C-alpha positions in Angstrom: 22.9 -1.0 -357.2 25.3 -3.8 -357.9 26.2 -6.9 -355.8 26.5 -6.5 -352.1 30.0 -7.8 -351.0 29.9 -11.0 -349.1 31.7 -11.0 -345.8 32.5 -13.7 -343.3 29.5 -15.8 -342.3 30.3 -15.0 -338.7 28.8 -11.6 -339.0 26.2 -9.8 -341.1 27.1 -7.8 -344.2 26.7 -4.1 -343.3 25.4 -1.7 -345.9 25.6 2.0 -345.0 23.3 4.5 -346.7 24.4 8.1 -346.2 23.2 11.4 -347.5 21.9 14.8 -346.5 18.6 15.1 -344.6 15.6 14.6 -347.0 17.6 12.7 -349.6 15.6 9.4 -349.3 17.9 7.3 -347.1 15.1 5.7 -345.1 13.0 5.0 -348.2 16.0 3.2 -349.8 16.8 1.3 -346.7 13.2 0.0 -346.4 13.2 -1.0 -350.0 16.4 -3.0 -349.6 15.3 -4.8 -346.4 11.9 -5.5 -348.0 13.6 -7.2 -350.9 16.3 -9.0 -349.0 15.2 -11.9 -346.9 15.8 -11.5 -343.1 17.6 -8.1 -343.5 17.3 -5.6 -340.7 17.2 -1.8 -341.1 18.9 0.4 -338.5 18.4 4.2 -338.4 21.3 6.3 -337.2 18.7 8.6 -335.8 18.3 6.1 -332.9 21.7 7.3 -331.7 20.4 10.9 -331.2 21.1 12.1 -327.7 18.0 12.5 -325.7 16.3 15.9 -325.6 17.2 16.1 -321.9 20.8 15.5 -322.7 20.7 18.0 -325.6 19.3 20.6 -323.2 22.0 19.9 -320.6 24.8 20.4 -323.2 23.2 23.4 -324.9 22.7 21.5 -328.1 18.9 21.6 -328.5 19.0 24.3 -331.2 21.4 22.3 -333.3 19.7 18.9 -333.0 20.7 16.8 -336.0 24.2 18.1 -336.2 27.2 15.7 -335.6 27.7 16.6 -331.9 24.1 15.6 -331.1 24.7 11.9 -331.9 26.2 9.2 -329.7 28.9 8.4 -332.2 30.8 6.1 -329.8 27.6 4.1 -329.1 27.0 3.6 -332.9 30.6 2.4 -333.3 30.4 0.1 -330.4 27.1 -1.5 -331.6 28.5 -2.0 -335.1 31.6 -3.7 -333.7 29.5 -6.1 -331.6 28.0 -7.5 -334.8 29.6 -10.9 -335.3 30.1 -11.4 -331.5 27.7 -14.4 -331.6 25.2 -12.7 -329.4 22.1 -10.6 -330.4 22.9 -6.9 -330.8 20.3 -4.4 -329.8 20.1 -1.0 -331.6 18.0 2.0 -330.7 15.3 3.3 -332.9 13.9 6.9 -333.1 10.3 7.8 -332.3 9.4 10.7 -334.6 6.2 11.3 -332.6 8.1 11.8 -329.4 11.2 13.2 -331.1 13.3 10.9 -328.9 15.5 7.8 -329.3 14.1 4.4 -328.1 16.7 2.2 -326.5 17.1 -1.5 -327.6 14.2 -1.3 -330.0 15.8 -3.2 -332.9 17.3 -6.7 -332.5 19.9 -8.1 -334.9 20.4 -11.8 -334.3 23.7 -13.6 -335.0 22.3 -15.3 -338.1 21.0 -12.1 -339.6 22.6 -11.9 -343.1 22.3 -8.2 -343.9 22.1 -5.0 -341.8 21.2 -1.8 -343.6 22.3 1.3 -341.6 21.1 4.7 -342.8 22.0 8.1 -341.5 23.3 11.5 -342.3 26.9 11.1 -341.1 27.9 7.5 -341.9 30.4 8.7 -344.4 31.4 12.0 -342.7 35.1 12.6 -343.3 35.9 13.9 -339.9 37.9 12.7 -337.0 36.1 9.9 -335.1 33.4 9.6 -337.8 35.8 7.9 -340.2 35.7 4.9 -337.7 32.0 4.6 -338.6 32.6 4.4 -342.4 35.4 1.9 -341.8 32.8 -0.6 -340.3 30.6 -0.6 -343.4 31.1 -3.3 -346.1 29.3 -1.2 -348.8 29.0 2.5 -348.7 26.2 4.2 -350.5 25.7 8.0 -350.8 22.6 9.7 -352.0 23.1 13.1 -353.7 20.0 15.1 -354.1 19.6 18.9 -354.9 18.8 21.1 -352.0 15.4 22.3 -353.4 14.2 18.7 -353.5 15.4 18.0 -350.0 14.1 21.3 -348.7 10.6 20.5 -349.9 10.6 17.1 -348.4 11.9 18.4 -345.1 9.4 21.2 -344.7 6.6 18.7 -345.3 8.1 16.3 -342.7 8.5 19.0 -340.0 4.9 20.2 -340.6 3.7 16.6 -340.3 5.6 16.3 -337.0 3.8 19.3 -335.6 5.6 22.5 -336.6 3.8 25.4 -338.2 4.8 26.1 -341.8 6.8 29.1 -340.7 8.6 27.1 -338.0 9.3 24.3 -340.4 10.8 26.6 -343.0 12.9 28.4 -340.4 14.3 25.2 -339.0 15.0 23.7 -342.5 16.7 26.8 -343.7 18.9 27.2 -340.6 19.6 23.8 -339.2 18.9 21.3 -342.0 20.6 23.4 -344.7 23.8 23.7 -342.6 23.9 19.9 -342.2 23.2 19.4 -345.9 26.2 21.5 -346.8 28.5 19.7 -344.3 27.5 16.2 -345.5 28.0 17.0 -349.1 31.3 18.8 -348.6 33.0 16.3 -346.2 32.3 12.8 -347.2 34.4 9.6 -347.5 34.3 8.3 -351.1 31.4 6.0 -351.4 31.3 2.6 -353.3 28.0 3.6 -354.8 26.9 7.1 -355.6 23.2 7.7 -356.5 22.4 11.1 -357.9 18.8 12.2 -358.1 17.2 15.2 -359.7 13.9 16.1 -361.4 14.9 13.9 -364.3 15.4 10.8 -362.3 18.2 8.9 -360.6 21.6 7.9 -361.9 23.9 5.3 -360.2 27.7 5.4 -360.3 29.7 2.5 -359.0 33.1 2.9 -357.2 32.4 6.7 -357.1 
């Protein structure tokens, strides 16, 4: 994937992995943190609004879309990196379908933080502030049929019936897929995947 840029020792290097749902962001983030000593993976899913808050705002049916995330909270947490204090990030419990506050700790001496999420490179007002806090921007481009198959399997594993899973994927996930691909900040690294394998482009 190329060398990760070195930033000031006073804060971690922050790599952002973006891409549509089902593109393999979590898998790549885990691989990087497993290979890099003392790296920490942070899922953007931890910044989901709670189900109670989604219901209050009438957003439950579009969970996973940009308005259903605490964008300001994500930006604030990323800005605290380098403050000299531990920074706590939320995680996401896929069994409960809820965020878990302060579940991930990033210590001041942590050298590398790998953030992964759908909208890290979203080219929309407010979201550009997120991409501006990333030292290396990676985007995964995967054909919809591959993402769709993975997503249906994921939703079934989480408890939906096959029919419910297909309906949710084709309505909600597909809309998010199209938005993420159409409106993205130019990444530093573009990884294209299809049935023939993966191809990496630098300075995409």
